[in-house]
N, C-alpha and C positions, 0 to 999 in steps of 0.2 A: 167152943163154937164150931170148930171144924168137924166135930163128931157128927153133926147133923148133915154134912155135905152129901154123904151117900144117900140119905133119905130124901134130900132135895132132888137129887138126880133121879131117884126112883119115881117121885111124884111127877116130875117133868116128863119122864118117859111114859108114865101111865096116861098123862094128858094127851100125848102125841102118838100113842101106840096105834090108834085106829087109822090115822092118816098114813103112817109108815106102813102098816100092814096092807092097806089097800094099794098103795103105790108099788109095793113089791109083790103083790098078788099072793100073799101068804094067808093060809087058813087062820081063823081066829084062835083056835086051840093050839096051834103050833107056835104062837107068839110066847108061850110060857118058856120056850127054850132059850129065847134071848135073855130072859130074866135069870134063868138057871146059869147061862154062860157068864152073866155079869156077877152073880153071887159067887160062883166058883172062882172067878178071877179075883174078887175081893179077898177070899180066903187064902188063896195062894199068894196074893200080893203082900199081905201083912206079914206072913212068915218069911217070905223071900226078902222083904225089907229088913227084917231083923237080922237075917243071916248075911245079906249082902253088905249091910252097913258095917258089920264087923270085919268084912274082908277088904272093902275098898274105901270105907269111910261114909259118913252120913251125907256129906255134901255131894259126892259123886253119885251116890245112890239116888238122891233127889234129882240130880241132873238127868240121870238115865230115866228116872220115873217121868219127868216132865216131857222128855223127848218121846218116850213110849206112849204117854197119854195122848200126845198130839197125833201120833201114828194111829192109835185106836180110834180117835175121832174121825180121821180121814178114812179109815177102813169102814166105820159105820156109815159115813156119808156116801161112800162109793159102793155100798153093798148092792148086789143085784138079786139076791134071794135070801132064803132063810139061813143057809149055811154061812154065808159071808156076814150076815147081820149078827149071828151068834158069835162068830169069830171076832168081829169088831167089838161087840159088847164085852167079850172075855178080855181082850187086849185093853180096852178102856178101863174096866174094873181092876185088872191086875196092876197096871201102871199107876192108876189113881191111888190105890192102896199102898203102892210102893213109896209114894210120897207121903201120904197121910199117916201111914204106920209109923213114920219117923217124926213127922211134924207134931203130932198130938202130945207125946211126952215132953218135947222141948217147950211147947207153949204153956204147959201146966207148970213148968219149973220157973218160968219168968214171973 
């Protein structure tokens, strides 16, 4: 079930992209960069989750992931332009996958 969470976020983002773009005064074609930032964050997050859980344990990795995910959401909400929005989306995707990369295998084993 949690496999579909990134896609749900992408759909919600697509639905609200236009209002976010207009409020930040960003060109329509530049909005692709926030999706790129999110995707790159997801990729780095899943590999970091696997590496970090071996170092500090899965529980602490998920705790760090949840705190970072909250930070990413705050960064997205406080963005003032394209660069800060891309950074916020990267942090959001990275820490989301830091948690989901570990949660998915444990849920299938139950």
